[in-house]
C-alpha positions as CSV (number, residue, x, y, z in Angstrom):
1,M,129.9,57.1,112.3
2,S,127.6,56.9,115.3
3,V,128.2,57.8,118.9
4,I,126.8,55.0,121.1
5,L,125.3,56.3,124.3
6,D,125.2,54.3,127.6
7,G,125.0,57.2,130.1
8,N,128.5,56.6,131.4
9,H,131.1,57.1,128.8
10,L,130.2,60.2,126.7
11,T,133.3,62.4,126.1
12,I,133.6,66.1,125.5
13,E,135.0,65.3,122.0
14,E,131.9,63.3,121.2
15,V,129.7,66.2,122.3
16,I,131.6,68.3,119.8
17,R,131.2,65.7,117.0
18,V,127.5,65.4,117.5
19,S,126.7,69.1,118.2
20,R,128.9,70.6,115.5
21,G,129.8,67.7,113.3
22,R,126.2,66.4,113.3
23,E,127.2,62.8,113.9
24,N,124.3,60.4,114.7
25,V,123.8,58.7,118.0
26,S,122.3,55.4,119.1
27,L,121.6,53.6,122.5
28,S,123.8,50.8,123.7
29,D,122.2,47.4,124.6
30,F,123.0,48.2,128.2
31,S,120.9,51.3,128.1
32,V,118.0,49.6,126.4
33,K,117.8,47.1,129.2
34,A,118.3,49.7,131.9
35,V,115.6,52.0,130.5
36,N,113.1,49.2,130.1
37,K,113.8,47.9,133.6
38,S,113.3,51.3,135.1
39,R,110.0,51.9,133.2
40,S,108.6,48.5,134.3
41,Y,109.4,49.4,137.9
42,V,107.5,52.7,137.5
43,E,104.5,51.0,136.1
44,K,104.5,48.5,138.9
45,K,104.6,51.2,141.6
46,L,101.7,53.0,139.8
47,D,99.7,49.8,139.8
48,E,100.3,49.5,143.5
49,G,99.1,53.1,144.1
50,A,102.4,54.2,145.6
51,L,102.8,57.9,146.6
52,I,105.8,59.1,144.6
53,Y,106.8,62.7,143.9
54,G,106.2,63.7,140.3
55,L,104.3,60.5,139.5
56,T,101.3,60.8,141.7
57,T,101.9,64.3,143.1
58,G,102.3,67.8,141.8
59,F,105.6,69.6,141.4
60,G,107.6,72.0,143.5
61,K,105.4,73.5,146.2
62,F,102.6,71.3,144.9
63,S,104.5,68.2,146.0
64,D,101.9,67.6,148.7
65,T,99.0,67.6,146.2
66,I,97.9,64.1,145.2
67,V,97.1,63.6,141.5
68,K,94.7,60.8,140.5
69,N,96.2,58.0,138.3
70,G,93.7,58.8,135.6
71,D,95.1,62.3,135.3
72,A,98.7,61.2,134.8
73,R,98.9,62.1,131.1
74,A,97.4,65.5,131.7
75,L,99.8,66.1,134.6
76,Q,102.8,65.5,132.4
77,K,101.6,67.5,129.5
78,N,100.6,70.4,131.7
79,L,104.1,70.3,133.2
80,I,105.7,70.9,129.8
81,L,103.2,73.5,128.7
82,S,103.4,75.5,132.0
83,H,107.2,75.3,132.3
84,A,108.0,76.3,128.7
85,C,108.6,79.9,129.9
86,G,111.9,80.7,128.1
87,M,112.5,84.1,126.8
88,G,114.9,86.0,124.6
89,E,117.0,85.0,121.7
90,P,117.4,81.2,121.0
91,F,120.6,79.2,121.5
92,K,122.6,78.5,118.4
93,E,121.6,75.3,116.7
94,E,124.9,73.5,117.8
95,T,124.1,74.4,121.4
96,A,120.5,73.1,121.1
97,R,121.9,69.8,119.6
98,A,124.3,69.5,122.6
99,I,121.4,70.0,125.0
100,L,119.4,67.3,123.3
101,L,122.4,64.9,123.3
102,L,123.2,65.4,127.0
103,R,119.5,64.9,128.0
104,I,119.4,61.7,125.9
105,N,122.6,60.5,127.6
106,A,121.3,61.2,131.1
107,L,118.1,59.3,130.4
108,S,120.0,56.4,129.0
109,K,121.4,55.6,132.4
110,G,118.1,54.0,133.4
111,F,117.4,56.0,136.6
112,S,114.6,58.2,135.1
113,G,111.6,55.8,134.6
114,I,111.0,57.1,131.1
115,R,109.8,54.9,128.2
116,L,112.3,53.7,125.7
117,S,110.1,54.9,122.9
118,T,110.2,58.5,124.2
119,I,114.0,58.4,124.3
120,E,114.0,57.0,120.7
121,G,111.8,60.0,119.7
122,L,114.5,62.4,121.0
123,I,117.2,60.4,119.2
124,A,115.2,60.7,116.0
125,M,115.0,64.4,116.4
126,L,118.8,64.6,116.8
127,N,119.7,62.3,114.0
128,K,117.2,63.8,111.5
129,G,118.2,67.4,112.2
130,V,115.0,68.4,113.9
131,T,116.6,70.8,116.4
132,P,114.4,72.5,119.0
133,V,114.4,76.3,119.2
134,I,115.3,76.9,122.9
135,P,115.3,80.4,124.3
136,M,118.4,81.3,126.3
137,K,116.7,83.0,129.3
138,G,114.6,81.5,132.0
139,S,116.7,79.0,134.0
140,L,117.7,79.4,137.7
141,G,120.1,76.4,137.4
142,A,118.2,74.5,140.2
143,S,115.4,72.1,139.7
144,G,117.5,71.9,136.6
145,D,117.0,74.0,133.5
146,L,113.2,73.5,133.7
147,A,112.0,76.3,131.4
148,L,114.7,75.7,128.7
149,L,114.4,71.9,128.6
150,A,110.6,72.2,128.4
151,H,111.1,74.0,125.0
152,M,113.4,71.1,124.0
153,V,110.5,68.7,124.6
154,L,107.8,70.6,122.7
155,P,108.5,69.3,119.2
156,L,108.1,65.8,120.4
157,L,104.6,66.7,121.4
158,G,104.0,68.3,118.0
159,L,104.4,71.8,119.5
160,G,107.0,74.6,119.6
161,E,109.5,75.5,116.9
162,V,112.5,73.8,115.4
163,Y,115.4,74.4,113.0
164,Y,115.0,72.0,110.1
165,K,116.6,72.0,106.7
166,G,118.0,75.4,107.2
167,E,114.7,77.0,108.3
168,R,112.9,77.8,111.5
169,V,109.5,76.1,111.3
170,S,106.8,74.7,113.6
171,G,107.6,71.5,115.4
172,A,104.5,69.8,114.0
173,I,105.5,70.4,110.4
174,A,109.1,69.3,110.9
175,T,108.3,66.1,112.8
176,K,105.8,65.1,110.2
177,D,108.2,65.8,107.3
178,A,111.0,63.9,109.1
179,G,108.8,60.9,109.8
180,I,109.0,61.3,113.6
181,K,106.0,60.2,115.5
182,T,104.8,62.7,118.1
183,I,103.9,61.3,121.5
184,E,101.6,61.6,124.5
185,L,103.6,61.7,127.7
186,E,103.0,59.0,130.4
187,S,103.6,59.1,134.1
188,K,107.0,60.6,135.2
189,E,108.1,61.3,131.6
190,G,107.5,65.1,131.6
191,L,109.5,65.5,134.8
192,A,112.2,63.1,133.6
193,L,112.7,65.2,130.4
194,I,113.1,68.6,131.9
195,N,114.5,68.1,135.4
196,G,118.3,68.3,134.8
197,T,121.3,70.5,134.2
198,Q,121.7,69.7,130.5
199,A,121.1,73.2,129.1
200,L,123.7,74.9,131.3
201,C,126.1,72.0,130.9
202,A,125.9,72.1,127.1
203,V,126.7,75.8,127.0
204,G,129.6,75.3,129.4
205,T,130.9,72.2,127.7
206,L,131.2,74.0,124.3
207,A,132.8,77.0,125.9
208,L,135.3,74.8,127.8
209,Y,136.3,73.0,124.6
210,D,136.8,76.3,122.8
211,T,138.8,77.7,125.7
212,W,141.3,74.7,125.6
213,N,141.7,75.5,121.9
214,L,142.3,79.2,122.7
215,A,144.8,78.3,125.4
216,R,147.0,76.6,122.8
217,I,146.5,79.4,120.3
218,A,147.4,81.9,123.0
219,D,150.8,80.2,123.4
220,I,151.5,80.5,119.7
221,V,150.4,84.1,119.4
222,A,152.4,85.0,122.6
223,A,155.5,83.4,121.1
224,M,155.1,85.5,118.0
225,S,154.8,88.7,120.1
226,A,157.9,87.6,122.0
227,E,159.7,87.6,118.7
228,A,158.3,90.9,117.6
229,L,159.4,92.4,120.9
230,L,162.8,90.8,120.9
231,G,162.0,88.7,123.9
232,I,164.4,86.9,126.2
233,T,163.7,83.1,126.0
234,K,165.7,82.3,129.1
235,A,162.6,83.1,131.1
236,F,161.0,80.0,129.7
237,D,163.9,77.8,130.8
238,K,162.7,74.4,132.1
239,K,164.5,74.7,135.4
240,I,162.6,77.8,136.4
241,H,159.2,76.2,135.9
242,E,160.0,72.9,137.4
243,A,161.2,74.8,140.5
244,R,157.6,75.9,141.0
245,G,156.1,72.6,140.0
246,I,152.7,73.8,138.5
247,K,152.0,71.6,135.5
248,G,150.0,74.2,133.5
249,Q,152.9,76.6,133.8
250,I,155.5,73.9,132.9
251,D,153.5,72.9,129.8
252,V,153.2,76.5,128.5
253,A,156.9,77.1,129.0
254,M,157.6,73.9,127.0
255,N,155.3,75.1,124.2
256,L,157.0,78.5,124.1
257,R,160.5,76.9,123.9
258,N,159.4,74.6,121.1
259,I,157.6,77.3,119.1
260,L,160.5,79.7,119.4
261,K,163.2,77.2,118.6
262,G,165.4,78.6,115.7
263,S,164.1,82.2,116.1
264,K,166.6,85.0,115.2
265,L,164.5,87.6,117.1
266,A,163.7,86.0,120.5
267,K,166.9,84.8,122.0
268,E,168.2,83.5,125.3
269,T,169.8,86.8,126.1
270,N,169.5,90.4,124.9
271,P,172.5,92.8,125.5
272,D,170.1,95.8,125.6
273,K,167.9,94.5,128.4
274,V,168.0,92.2,131.4
275,Q,164.4,91.0,131.4
276,D,161.0,91.5,129.6
277,A,157.8,93.0,130.9
278,Y,155.4,90.5,132.6
279,S,153.2,90.1,129.6
280,I,156.1,88.4,127.8
281,R,158.2,87.1,130.7
282,C,155.3,85.7,132.7
283,T,153.4,84.1,129.9
284,P,153.9,80.6,131.3
285,Q,152.6,81.7,134.7
286,I,149.6,83.6,133.3
287,H,148.6,81.1,130.6
288,G,149.4,78.2,133.0
289,G,147.0,79.6,135.6
290,T,144.3,79.4,133.0
291,R,145.2,75.8,132.2
292,E,145.1,74.8,135.8
293,A,141.5,76.1,136.1
294,L,140.5,74.3,132.9
295,V,141.7,71.0,134.3
296,Y,139.4,71.5,137.3
297,I,136.5,72.5,135.1
298,Q,137.0,69.6,132.7
299,N,136.9,67.0,135.6
300,L,133.5,68.3,136.6
301,V,132.2,68.4,133.1
302,N,133.3,64.9,132.4
303,S,131.3,63.8,135.4
304,E,128.2,65.9,134.6
305,I,127.8,64.9,131.0
306,N,127.4,61.3,132.3
307,A,125.3,62.1,135.3
308,A,121.7,61.3,136.4
309,T,120.4,64.8,137.3
310,D,116.6,64.5,137.5
311,N,114.3,63.9,140.5
312,P,113.2,61.5,141.8
313,L,115.6,58.8,140.7
314,I,114.5,55.2,140.2
315,F,116.6,52.4,141.7
316,A,114.7,49.4,140.5
317,D,117.1,46.7,141.9
318,E,116.8,48.2,145.4
319,D,113.1,48.8,145.1
320,E,113.5,52.5,145.9
321,V,112.4,55.8,144.4
322,I,114.5,58.5,146.1
323,S,113.9,62.2,146.0
324,G,117.0,64.3,146.1
325,G,118.7,67.2,144.4
326,N,121.0,66.2,141.6
327,F,119.4,68.8,139.4
328,H,121.1,71.5,141.5
329,G,123.7,73.2,139.3
330,Q,125.9,74.6,142.0
331,P,129.0,72.5,141.2
332,L,128.8,73.7,137.5
333,A,127.9,77.2,138.4
334,I,131.1,77.7,140.3
335,A,133.1,75.9,137.6
336,F,131.7,78.0,134.8
337,D,132.2,81.2,136.7
338,T,135.8,80.0,137.0
339,L,135.9,79.3,133.2
340,G,134.9,82.9,132.5
341,I,137.7,84.2,134.7
342,A,140.2,81.8,133.2
343,A,139.3,82.7,129.6
344,S,139.2,86.4,130.4
345,E,142.8,86.3,131.6
346,L,144.0,85.0,128.2
347,A,142.4,88.2,126.7
348,N,143.7,90.5,129.4
349,V,147.4,89.6,128.8
350,S,146.9,89.5,125.0
351,E,145.6,93.1,125.1
352,R,148.7,94.1,127.1
353,R,150.9,92.5,124.4
354,I,149.0,94.4,121.7
355,E,149.6,97.6,123.6
356,R,153.4,96.9,123.7
357,L,153.4,96.1,120.0
358,V,151.8,99.5,119.0
359,N,153.3,101.8,121.7
360,P,156.6,103.3,120.4
361,S,157.7,103.7,124.0
362,L,157.5,100.0,124.6
363,N,157.9,98.2,121.3
364,E,161.7,97.9,121.0
365,G,162.1,100.3,118.0
366,L,159.0,99.3,115.9
367,P,157.2,102.3,114.4
368,A,154.4,103.9,116.3
369,F,151.1,101.9,115.8
370,L,153.0,99.6,113.4
371,T,152.7,102.0,110.5
372,R,155.7,103.4,108.5
373,H,153.8,106.6,107.7
374,G,152.4,107.7,111.1
375,G,150.3,110.9,111.2
376,L,148.9,110.5,107.7
377,N,148.1,106.9,108.7
378,S,146.8,105.7,112.1
379,G,147.9,102.1,111.6
380,F,146.9,99.7,114.4
381,M,145.9,102.5,116.9
382,I,142.2,101.7,117.0
383,A,142.7,97.9,116.7
384,Q,144.1,98.2,120.2
385,Y,141.1,100.2,121.3
386,S,138.8,97.4,120.1
387,A,140.8,94.8,122.1
388,A,140.7,97.0,125.2
389,S,136.9,97.4,124.9
390,M,136.3,93.7,124.9
391,V,138.8,93.1,127.7
392,S,136.9,95.6,129.8
393,E,133.5,94.0,128.8
394,N,134.9,90.7,129.9
395,K,135.6,92.1,133.4
396,I,131.9,92.8,133.8
397,Y,130.9,89.3,132.6
398,A,133.5,87.7,134.9
399,H,131.5,88.8,138.0
400,P,130.4,85.5,139.4
401,A,126.8,84.4,139.0
402,S,127.1,81.6,141.5
403,V,127.3,83.8,144.5
404,D,123.7,85.0,143.8
405,S,120.5,83.2,144.6
406,I,116.8,84.0,144.6
407,P,114.0,81.9,146.2
408,S,111.4,80.3,143.9
409,S,108.3,78.0,144.1
410,A,106.9,79.7,147.2
411,N,110.3,79.3,148.9
412,Q,110.3,75.5,148.5
413,E,113.3,76.0,146.2
414,D,115.0,78.6,148.4
415,H,118.6,78.4,147.0
416,V,119.4,78.3,143.3
417,S,122.7,78.1,141.5
418,M,122.3,80.6,138.6
419,G,124.4,78.1,136.7
420,S,122.8,78.9,133.4
421,T,123.8,82.5,133.7
422,A,127.4,81.5,134.7
423,A,127.7,79.3,131.6
424,Q,126.3,81.9,129.2
425,K,128.5,84.6,130.6
426,A,131.5,82.3,130.2
427,A,130.5,81.7,126.5
428,K,130.4,85.4,125.9
429,I,133.9,85.8,127.4
430,V,135.3,83.1,125.3
431,E,133.9,84.8,122.1
432,N,135.5,88.1,123.2
433,T,138.8,86.4,124.0
434,R,139.0,84.8,120.6
435,R,138.5,88.2,119.0
436,V,141.2,89.8,121.2
437,L,143.7,87.0,120.3
438,G,142.7,87.6,116.6
439,I,143.6,91.2,116.9
440,E,147.0,90.3,118.5
441,L,147.6,87.8,115.6
442,F,146.8,90.5,113.1
443,S,149.0,93.1,114.9
444,V,152.0,90.7,115.4
445,C,152.1,89.6,111.8
446,Q,152.4,93.3,110.9
447,A,155.2,93.7,113.4
448,L,157.0,90.7,112.2
449,D,156.9,92.0,108.6
450,L,158.6,95.1,109.9
451,R,161.2,92.9,111.6
452,G,161.7,90.7,108.6
453,E,159.7,87.5,108.3
454,E,162.9,85.7,107.4
455,N,164.0,86.0,111.0
456,L,161.1,84.0,112.4
457,S,161.4,80.6,114.0
458,P,160.3,77.8,111.7
459,A,157.1,77.3,113.7
460,T,156.0,80.9,113.8
461,R,156.9,81.3,110.1
462,K,154.3,78.5,109.4
463,V,151.7,80.4,111.3
464,Y,152.6,83.7,109.7
465,D,152.3,82.1,106.3
466,C,148.9,80.7,107.2
467,V,147.7,84.2,108.1
468,R,148.9,85.7,104.9
469,R,147.4,82.8,102.8
470,A,144.0,83.7,104.5
471,G,144.2,87.0,102.7
472,V,145.3,89.2,105.7
473,P,147.7,91.7,104.2
474,F,150.6,93.8,105.4
475,V,149.1,97.2,106.0
476,E,151.3,99.7,104.1
477,E,148.7,102.5,104.2
478,D,145.4,102.7,106.2
479,I,142.7,100.3,105.0
480,L,139.4,99.1,106.3
481,M,140.6,97.1,109.3
482,A,137.5,95.3,110.6
483,P,137.3,92.7,107.7
484,E,141.0,91.8,108.3
485,M,140.4,91.5,112.0
486,K,137.4,89.2,111.3
487,K,139.6,87.0,109.1
488,C,142.0,86.6,112.0
489,E,139.2,85.8,114.4
490,E,137.9,83.1,112.0
491,L,141.4,81.6,111.8
492,L,141.1,80.9,115.5
493,M,137.7,79.2,115.4
494,D,139.4,75.8,114.8
495,D,142.8,74.2,115.1
496,T,144.2,75.7,111.8
497,I,147.1,77.6,113.3
498,I,147.7,75.0,115.9
499,K,148.3,72.5,113.2
500,A,150.5,74.9,111.3
501,A,152.8,75.3,114.3
502,E,152.7,71.6,115.2
503,S,153.8,70.7,111.6
504,V,157.2,72.0,112.6
505,C,157.6,72.0,116.4
506,G,155.6,68.8,117.3
507,K,152.5,68.3,119.4
508,L,151.6,71.3,121.6
509,L,150.5,70.5,125.1
């Protein structure tokens, strides 16, 4: 299969297929025509001697400095070399592929004035697995991700480093081996390649996709905890949630009802209690709040992955080159700060459910720390510690980056978004949230063994069986816990347990 790019219709699912599934991409006929028209217009304006930012001037504070036409190639190459100032550990290969994909898609809109052959070079890198090594640090999220995208471009110039055939090698070696012709940049091309939000957008897009997956998983695991804690399902009644009218909340309540249908543990009423604690009773409201945030973020991401975000933009049909600020990452910075908060709340309430499972004062008669032989054995005592540590770490990461700004380029760029920081923080929170939910899954399967797995609903029994098939055991006596926690985390990295539940209860919202 091949994902066809036209700059307007790329989906989040296609980003996943290309970045993680390594599908190939190609340009649509529409994009080929648009790119060629835009480039012809740029060359026409250069022949006319027009004064245009980034074509015949310097960059940033140097926008008032005129550059001779004969120095155009040197200007563009110098831009890439001087701006490749990224530091720190590199992005994962899948993230770098997503960055490359999003930049190609933005250029394919035909507003950037870049040559078709240059875009084809980027496509060849993506399709042949020549993935640029891009450091994670160095972007302010305004004027785009300049430093990070400059590293993306280096291999096309025969410079920098790449991941290729499972190794980290020089860009020059990999491009030669893959049969990719290196290029010399022409007017406008260096600026077109690095002036955009594609690095921060790629990180946030992957994190958003994973959070949607975790939102569905969280509903499943919460339902299992409701069973283990003899929860009252009347709190999930359709009438309650429709009376409030918040769609995310309504959807979670429906998921819980469907997952718990047929359970002998979680029932409509419980003669021993009137209502459950918030971490069980308010699951639709808490998880639903996360879902409402995800819808807002998804709407922005769907727009941004199909946006023209460089400067200036070429409008050939109107005979205009307009300098603006589409590279400014503020809309995404706020969204990805929100993503971090939304994901962290899934972990927060998960940790509270873990505490109720292991605490003999709260767990409805289960043994302390879910071990039959407490004292000699510690059971799941420190598993809860681990979850609590990551939840607290998330609270630090959830502090918004978007409220910060620092002037750059001699105060020409006097407000920046810090969107790259927001996206990277969100991604860390998502990883921690997956681990916390994995600990809850590990703990609740232990609790359900103690209750008797024959009492589970058909859907949760399928998930329970999936966990046990993965080699996660019932813990009769203390064992090395970390490997088992890791197995549960890995089960949550895709839709395995979602499909297990859906095989019985139908499609989860």
